[in-house]
Structure formats: C-alpha cells, structure tokens
C-alpha positions, -999 to +999 in steps of 0.1 A: -516-267-138-521-303-128-555-315-117-542-323-082-532-287-078-566-274-089-585-297-067-565-287-036-559-252-025-562-235-059-552-199-048-521-212-030-511-233-060-516-204-084-493-183-062-468-211-060-468-214-098-463-176-102-433-176-078-417-206-096-421-187-130-404-156-115-376-178-101-371-197-134-367-164-152-339-154-128-359-126-112-368-117-077-404-110-066-391-076-056-383-068-092-417-077-105-442-050-100-472-066-116-482-098-133-509-103-159-525-136-165-530-147-201-563-163-191-586-147-166-620-161-158-647-147-136-664-174-115-699-166-105 
C-alpha cells in the first residue's frame, strides 16, 4: 500500500484494496465468505 493511502483513511483504503483484489480475480464480494490477511498486526 502506498504511503499516501496509509497516511489518509487507512481502514477505508484497506477495504478499497481488498475490493480491488476481489475484482481483479474476477470474483464478486458475494462469492467471498472470508478474507485472511497474510500480515496481521495488533496496534496497542
């Protein structure tokens, strides 16, 4: 993800990236029941 995306509305941009990934794979969000992130960080 580009720095500009992270510095802005991070949660919105993450969702936007997920929807683009689904679209690029030729799927519909209705077909995808769950997504797992390769990298998950807990922010305290």
